[in-house]
SERO-4910 file (N, C-alpha, C, O; in steps of 0.05 Angstrom, whole numbers):
BEGIN
 pado doro    nc1    nc2    nc3   cac1   cac2   cac3    cc1    cc2    cc3    oc1    oc2    oc3
  Met    A  -1620  -1174   -130  -1602  -1158   -147  -1579  -1180   -158  -1571  -1201   -149
  Ala    A  -1572  -1167   -179  -1549  -1185   -193  -1523  -1179   -186  -1515  -1156   -182
  Asp    A  -1506  -1205   -184  -1480  -1202   -172  -1461  -1181   -195  -1466  -1180   -219
  Glu    A  -1445  -1169   -183  -1421  -1153   -199  -1401  -1160   -192  -1397  -1168   -169
  Leu    A  -1378  -1158   -214  -1351  -1159   -212  -1339  -1146   -229  -1342  -1148   -253
  Phe    A  -1321  -1126   -212  -1310  -1108   -230  -1278  -1117   -235  -1261  -1119   -217
  Ile    A  -1273  -1122   -262  -1247  -1132   -268  -1231  -1114   -278  -1239  -1093   -288
  Ser    A  -1202  -1120   -277  -1181  -1102   -295  -1164  -1124   -307  -1167  -1148   -302
  Pro    A  -1144  -1113   -323  -1129  -1129   -338  -1108  -1138   -316  -1101  -1123   -298
  Gly    A  -1097  -1166   -318  -1083  -1173   -297  -1094  -1192   -280  -1082  -1209   -268
  Cys    A  -1124  -1187   -279  -1140  -1209   -258  -1158  -1225   -268  -1180  -1229   -259
  Glu    A  -1145  -1237   -295  -1162  -1257   -305  -1171  -1283   -293  -1193  -1294   -296
  Tyr    A  -1153  -1292   -280  -1156  -1316   -263  -1174  -1312   -241  -1191  -1329   -238
  Glu    A  -1172  -1295   -227  -1192  -1289   -205  -1219  -1286   -218  -1239  -1296   -207
  Ala    A  -1224  -1273   -243  -1252  -1272   -256  -1258  -1299   -265  -1282  -1305   -266
  Ile    A  -1240  -1317   -274  -1249  -1341   -280  -1260  -1354   -257  -1282  -1365   -258
  Lys    A  -1243  -1352   -233  -1256  -1376   -208  -1281  -1359   -204  -1301  -1373   -199
  Trp    A  -1287  -1334   -205  -1314  -1322   -195  -1336  -1333   -213  -1356  -1345   -203
  Phe    A  -1332  -1329   -240  -1351  -1345   -257  -1354  -1368   -255  -1378  -1374   -257
  Ala    A  -1336  -1389   -250  -1340  -1416   -244  -1355  -1420   -217  -1369  -1440   -215
  Asp    A  -1354  -1404   -199  -1373  -1410   -175  -1399  -1402   -175  -1418  -1411   -161
  Lys    A  -1402  -1377   -199  -1429  -1368   -206  -1445  -1384   -213  -1468  -1387   -203
  Ile    A  -1430  -1403   -237  -1450  -1420   -254  -1455  -1451   -243  -1463  -1470   -257
  Lys    A  -1448  -1452   -217  -1446  -1485   -210  -1476  -1488   -208  -1483  -1512   -211
  Asp    A  -1497  -1471   -205  -1518  -1482   -200  -1541  -1477   -230  -1566  -1478   -230
  Gly    A  -1525  -1473   -248  -1541  -1467   -273  -1533  -1448   -291  -1513  -1435   -286
  Tyr    A  -1547  -1442   -315  -1540  -1427   -333  -1547  -1396   -327  -1569  -1390   -317
  Lys    A  -1528  -1376   -333  -1528  -1348   -323  -1530  -1335   -350  -1523  -1344   -372
  Lys    A  -1540  -1309   -343  -1526  -1282   -363  -1512  -1270   -361  -1517  -1253   -344
  Val    A  -1491  -1266   -372  -1463  -1248   -368  -1466  -1223   -386  -1470  -1223   -410
  Val    A  -1464  -1201   -371  -1463  -1171   -386  -1439  -1162   -379  -1433  -1165   -355
  Ile    A  -1424  -1151   -394  -1394  -1141   -397  -1399  -1112   -407  -1407  -1108   -430
  Thr    A  -1394  -1092   -391  -1397  -1064   -395  -1369  -1050   -383  -1354  -1059   -366
  Ser    A  -1368  -1026   -398  -1346  -1009   -392  -1350   -989   -364  -1369   -973   -363
  Thr    A  -1335   -991   -346  -1345   -970   -324  -1339   -942   -334  -1346   -923   -320
  Lys    A  -1327   -937   -357  -1323   -912   -361  -1353   -896   -371  -1368   -908   -387
  Arg    A  -1358   -871   -360  -1382   -860   -365  -1385   -854   -395  -1365   -858   -408
  Arg    A  -1405   -847   -405  -1414   -849   -434  -1398   -824   -438  -1392   -808   -420
  Ser    A  -1392   -821   -467  -1374   -797   -478  -1394   -776   -486  -1418   -778   -492
  Gln    A  -1374   -753   -487  -1389   -728   -499  -1401   -733   -528  -1421   -723   -536
  Ser    A  -1384   -751   -543  -1394   -756   -568  -1420   -771   -568  -1438   -766   -584
  Gln    A  -1422   -792   -548  -1450   -809   -549  -1474   -790   -538  -1498   -795   -542
  Asn    A  -1465   -769   -523  -1482   -754   -511  -1495   -735   -535  -1519   -732   -537
  Ala    A  -1478   -725   -549  -1484   -705   -571  -1500   -720   -595  -1515   -708   -610
  Phe    A  -1495   -747   -597  -1504   -759   -622  -1534   -768   -607  -1554   -766   -621
  Gln    A  -1537   -776   -582  -1567   -781   -571  -1586   -755   -575  -1610   -757   -580
  His    A  -1571   -729   -571  -1585   -713   -571  -1594   -706   -598  -1617   -701   -603
  Ser    A  -1577   -706   -616  -1586   -700   -648  -1608   -721   -655  -1626   -714   -669
  Ile    A  -1606   -749   -645  -1629   -767   -651  -1656   -758   -639  -1676   -761   -652
  Tyr    A  -1658   -747   -614  -1682   -735   -601  -1691   -713   -621  -1715   -711   -627
  Gly    A  -1671   -698   -633  -1679   -675   -650  -1695   -689   -678  -1716   -680   -689
  Glu    A  -1683   -709   -686  -1690   -721   -711  -1722   -733   -706  -1742   -728   -720
  Ile    A  -1720   -750   -684  -1748   -765   -677  -1770   -739   -676  -1789   -738   -692
  Ser    A  -1764   -718   -655  -1782   -695   -653  -1792   -687   -687  -1815   -683   -694
  Arg    A  -1769   -684   -703  -1778   -667   -728  -1800   -686   -743  -1820   -678   -756
  Tyr    A  -1792   -713   -739  -1808   -733   -754  -1834   -732   -744  -1853   -728   -759
  Leu    A  -1838   -736   -715  -1865   -736   -699  -1881   -713   -706  -1906   -714   -710
  Ile    A  -1866   -690   -707  -1880   -663   -715  -1892   -662   -743  -1914   -653   -748
  Ser    A  -1876   -673   -763  -1884   -675   -787  -1907   -693   -793  -1916   -692   -815
  Lys    A  -1917   -711   -774  -1935   -732   -776  -1961   -723   -754  -1979   -737   -747
  Gly    A  -1955   -696   -747  -1979   -682   -734  -1981   -682   -708  -2001   -673   -698
  Arg    A  -1958   -693   -691  -1951   -697   -662  -1936   -668   -657  -1912   -667   -653
  Thr    A  -1952   -647   -658  -1937   -621   -648  -1929   -618   -623  -1912   -600   -620
  Asp    A  -1936   -631   -604  -1927   -633   -574  -1901   -647   -566  -1892   -650   -544
  Cys    A  -1890   -656   -594  -1864   -677   -587  -1840   -661   -593  -1828   -667   -614
  Asp    A  -1833   -644   -579  -1806   -632   -579  -1787   -647   -571  -1793   -670   -562
  Ala    A  -1761   -639   -572  -1741   -661   -569  -1738   -669   -542  -1732   -692   -536
  Asp    A  -1744   -646   -518  -1747   -656   -492  -1764   -672   -486  -1760   -691   -470
  Trp    A  -1789   -668   -498  -1809   -692   -497  -1803   -718   -502  -1810   -737   -489
  Val    A  -1787   -719   -526  -1781   -744   -540  -1759   -758   -524  -1759   -783   -521
  Lys    A  -1738   -739   -512  -1717   -748   -494  -1729   -769   -469  -1721   -792   -463
  Lys    A  -1748   -755   -459  -1762   -760   -433  -1780   -788   -437  -1783   -804   -419
  Ala    A  -1791   -789   -462  -1808   -811   -473  -1789   -833   -478  -1795   -854   -467
  Leu    A  -1769   -833   -491  -1748   -854   -496  -1735   -860   -471  -1726   -882   -472
  Lys    A  -1731   -848   -449  -1715   -856   -424  -1736   -868   -416  -1729   -892   -411
  Asn    A  -1764   -863   -410  -1782   -879   -402  -1786   -905   -409  -1788   -925   -394
  Gln    A  -1786   -903   -439  -1790   -935   -454  -1763   -955   -450  -1765   -979   -449
  Phe    A  -1737   -941   -447  -1717   -960   -454  -1697   -963   -426  -1682   -982   -423
  Leu    A  -1699   -938   -406  -1683   -939   -385  -1698   -941   -361  -1687   -949   -341
  Gly    A  -1723   -935   -363  -1742   -936   -334  -1734   -915   -317  -1723   -894   -325
  Trp    A  -1741   -920   -288  -1742   -904   -267  -1728   -917   -248  -1727   -941   -247
  Glu    A  -1715   -901   -230  -1704   -903   -203  -1709   -884   -177  -1717   -861   -177
  Leu    A  -1703   -899   -158  -1708   -883   -129  -1689   -863   -127  -1665   -868   -132
  Glu    A  -1697   -841   -121  -1674   -818   -111  -1686   -804    -81  -1710   -799    -79
  Glu    A  -1668   -800    -61  -1677   -789    -42  -1666   -759    -36  -1643   -749    -40
  Tyr    A  -1689   -749    -26  -1687   -719    -23  -1688   -711      5  -1704   -722     21
  Thr    A  -1671   -691     14  -1672   -685     41  -1683   -658     43  -1677   -641     26
  Asn    A  -1699   -652     63  -1715   -631     68  -1690   -612     79  -1678   -623     97
  Leu    A  -1682   -586     71  -1663   -572     80  -1670   -563    110  -1652   -564    127
  Leu    A  -1697   -554    118  -1702   -544    144  -1704   -566    166  -1694   -564    188
  Thr    A  -1721   -590    156  -1726   -614    180  -1706   -632    179  -1700   -642    201
  Gly    A  -1693   -641    158  -1679   -661    153  -1690   -686    145  -1678   -708    143
  Glu    A  -1718   -682    141  -1735   -709    131  -1724   -710    104  -1717   -692     89
  Ile    A  -1723   -743    102  -1715   -755     76  -1740   -768     62  -1755   -785     72
  Thr    A  -1742   -758     40  -1768   -770     21  -1752   -787      0  -1728   -785     -5
  Thr    A  -1769   -802    -10  -1755   -816    -34  -1776   -814    -60  -1800   -816    -56
  Lys    A  -1767   -811    -81  -1782   -806   -108  -1772   -822   -132  -1748   -828   -134
  Glu    A  -1791   -830   -149  -1780   -839   -175  -1774   -819   -189  -1787   -799   -185
  Val    A  -1753   -820   -207  -1743   -806   -227  -1733   -822   -249  -1724   -845   -246
  Leu    A  -1734   -808   -272  -1724   -822   -294  -1694   -826   -293  -1680   -810   -281
  Lys    A  -1684   -848   -304  -1658   -851   -301  -1645   -831   -317  -1657   -820   -336
  Arg    A  -1620   -825   -309  -1603   -802   -324  -1580   -817   -341  -1562   -832   -332
  Thr    A  -1585   -809   -370  -1565   -819   -385  -1536   -811   -379  -1517   -825   -385
  Ser    A  -1534   -786   -365  -1506   -782   -358  -1492   -803   -339  -1468   -804   -338
  Lys    A  -1507   -820   -323  -1496   -839   -310  -1492   -867   -325  -1482   -885   -312
  Leu    A  -1498   -872   -353  -1491   -891   -365  -1463   -896   -371  -1447   -879   -377
  Gly    A  -1459   -920   -368  -1428   -923   -379  -1428   -927   -411  -1449   -929   -423
  Thr    A  -1405   -927   -423  -1403   -924   -450  -1421   -945   -468  -1434   -938   -487
  Gly    A  -1418   -970   -457  -1432   -995   -465  -1462   -995   -462  -1478  -1006   -478
  Glu    A  -1470   -980   -438  -1499   -978   -436  -1507   -956   -456  -1527   -959   -470
  Ala    A  -1493   -938   -457  -1499   -913   -474  -1507   -927   -502  -1529   -923   -514
  His    A  -1487   -942   -510  -1491   -950   -539  -1513   -967   -544  -1523   -969   -566
  Tyr    A  -1521   -984   -520  -1543  -1004   -527  -1569   -986   -523  -1590   -993   -535
  Tyr    A  -1568   -965   -509  -1592   -948   -508  -1599   -935   -533  -1621   -934   -544
  Thr    A  -1570   -924   -543  -1575   -914   -572  -1586   -937   -594  -1603   -931   -610
  Glu    A  -1576   -958   -594  -1587   -980   -612  -1617   -983   -606  -1631   -989   -625
  Gln    A  -1626   -982   -588  -1655   -988   -573  -1665   -968   -592  -1682   -974   -609
  Ile    A  -1655   -944   -588  -1676   -918   -601  -1672   -920   -629  -1691   -910   -641
  Ile    A  -1654   -929   -643  -1651   -923   -668  -1667   -948   -679  -1680   -942   -700
  Ala    A  -1670   -976   -669  -1690   -995   -678  -1713   -983   -675  -1728   -986   -695
  Trp    A  -1724   -971   -656  -1751   -963   -648  -1759   -944   -670  -1780   -947   -684
  Ala    A  -1739   -923   -672  -1746   -900   -691  -1749   -917   -723  -1765   -908   -739
  Ser    A  -1736   -937   -729  -1736   -945   -753  -1761   -963   -753  -1772   -965   -775
  Gly    A  -1773   -976   -734  -1796   -984   -731  -1822   -964   -737  -1843   -976   -742
  Ile    A  -1821   -944   -736  -1842   -922   -738  -1839   -908   -761  -1855   -890   -766
  Gly    A  -1818   -914   -779  -1810   -903   -804  -1794   -882   -803  -1792   -869   -824
  Cys    A  -1776   -873   -778  -1760   -851   -777  -1733   -861   -779  -1722   -871   -759
  Glu    A  -1722   -858   -803  -1693   -868   -804  -1674   -847   -796  -1675   -823   -805
  Ile    A  -1656   -856   -778  -1636   -836   -759  -1611   -843   -780  -1603   -864   -789
  Lys    A  -1602   -813   -784  -1580   -813   -802  -1551   -816   -786  -1544   -796   -772
  Ile    A  -1537   -834   -786  -1516   -838   -772  -1489   -830   -788  -1483   -840   -809
  Pro    A  -1474   -809   -773  -1451   -796   -786  -1429   -816   -793  -1425   -834   -777
  Ala    A  -1416   -814   -814  -1397   -834   -826  -1370   -833   -806  -1353   -850   -804
  Lys    A  -1371   -812   -792  -1345   -809   -772  -1358   -806   -747  -1360   -782   -739
  Cys    A  -1368   -825   -731  -1376   -821   -705  -1367   -845   -687  -1361   -867   -697
  Glu    A  -1367   -840   -662  -1365   -864   -642  -1382   -882   -639  -1374   -903   -629
  Tyr    A  -1407   -880   -646  -1429   -901   -644  -1421   -921   -673  -1420   -945   -671
  Arg    A  -1416   -908   -698  -1410   -924   -715  -1383   -942   -712  -1383   -965   -721
  Asp    A  -1362   -931   -699  -1339   -941   -690  -1343   -963   -674  -1330   -984   -679
  Ile    A  -1359   -963   -654  -1369   -984   -636  -1381  -1007   -654  -1373  -1030   -653
  Gln    A  -1402   -999   -672  -1415  -1017   -684  -1398  -1034   -702  -1400  -1059   -702
  Glu    A  -1382  -1021   -717  -1358  -1032   -734  -1336  -1054   -716  -1326  -1074   -726
  Arg    A  -1332  -1045   -689  -1318  -1065   -676  -1334  -1089   -669  -1325  -1112   -670
  Gln    A  -1356  -1083   -661  -1373  -1106   -653  -1376  -1129   -676  -1378  -1153   -671
  Asn    A  -1377  -1118   -701  -1391  -1135   -722  -1360  -1150   -735  -1362  -1165   -755
  Arg    A  -1343  -1145   -726  -1316  -1155   -734  -1311  -1188   -728  -1289  -1198   -734
***
């Protein structure tokens, strides 16, 4: 499992020390994400994308590909699965099942990356996703490209 460090403004020195200790034995990959949950705007945009992809696939003869099907397929493709525990209410027995990762648990950065992956994939099959002129996704893209 990857090491995690939660940082906040004012603890930059401690973060630098932590990083220095982690890279002593060689190169590392560092991923920085926000701990804030994905926004309602990100959720709404993702759902509009599922709808656009669904309409595109249906127009190509894939009549089984409604928006819910598309959402599950994309989550499987880009987010994967996680283990979740369930408890039997009568016996207390705990069972573990694999479930698709939930987009509601993604941070804002993770949600943005997931959306980027979907848009790139859609483009690869000829489905161009319309990105509104004013939306959080476009705002994040513009900040990244500065």
